[in-house]
C-alpha positions in Angstrom: 69.2 14.7 12.8 66.5 12.0 13.2 67.5 8.5 14.0 65.2 5.5 13.5 64.8 3.8 16.9 66.1 0.2 17.1 63.7 -2.7 16.6 62.3 -4.4 19.7 64.7 -6.8 21.3 63.9 -9.3 24.0 64.9 -8.2 27.5 64.5 -4.5 26.8 62.1 -2.2 28.6 59.2 -0.4 27.0 56.4 1.8 28.2 53.1 -0.1 28.2 51.0 2.2 30.4 51.0 5.8 31.5 47.9 5.9 33.8 46.4 3.8 36.5 43.7 2.7 34.1 46.3 1.7 31.5 48.2 -0.2 34.2 45.0 -2.0 35.3 44.2 -2.9 31.6 47.8 -4.3 31.2 47.3 -6.4 34.3 44.1 -7.8 32.9 45.8 -8.5 29.6 48.6 -10.4 31.4 46.1 -12.3 33.5 44.8 -14.0 30.3 48.3 -15.1 29.4 49.3 -18.8 29.5 52.7 -18.0 30.9 53.1 -18.3 34.6 55.5 -15.3 34.8 52.9 -13.1 33.2 50.2 -14.3 35.5 52.5 -13.6 38.5 53.1 -10.1 37.3 49.4 -9.6 36.7 48.7 -10.7 40.3 51.1 -8.2 41.7 49.7 -5.4 39.4 46.0 -6.1 40.1 46.2 -7.2 43.8 48.9 -4.8 45.1 50.0 -2.0 42.8 46.6 -0.8 41.4 44.8 -0.8 44.8 47.7 1.0 46.5 47.8 3.8 43.9 44.0 4.2 43.7 44.0 4.7 47.4 46.8 7.3 47.1 44.9 9.2 44.4 41.7 9.2 46.6 43.7 10.4 49.6 45.2 13.2 47.6 41.8 14.2 46.3 40.4 14.3 50.0 43.3 16.5 51.0 42.8 18.8 48.0 39.1 19.2 48.9 39.9 19.8 52.5 42.5 22.5 51.5 39.9 24.2 49.2 37.3 24.2 52.0 39.8 25.8 54.5 40.8 28.4 51.9 37.1 29.3 51.3 36.5 29.6 55.0 39.6 31.7 55.6 38.6 34.0 52.8 35.1 34.4 54.3 36.6 35.0 57.7 39.1 37.5 56.4 36.3 39.4 54.6 34.2 39.7 57.8 37.1 41.5 59.6 37.6 44.1 56.9 40.4 42.3 55.0 40.7 42.6 51.2 
């Protein structure tokens, strides 16, 4: 049975972003707000949250590339010694 979701109510949570790019765009949107609270949240998002997660993504990518390189080298080495 399908139920119609309730209308938006003040003080409730909602999803506004699902990727780093979306989060950064939301931070930029809040930055243009005239409300001090929105600007404070924007500052946290753009100055702390986004850079932290971008660095984590880059770090994971470096690790992934390093693992792939090691895997390739091990396969080559294994092949030289008669492995399958």
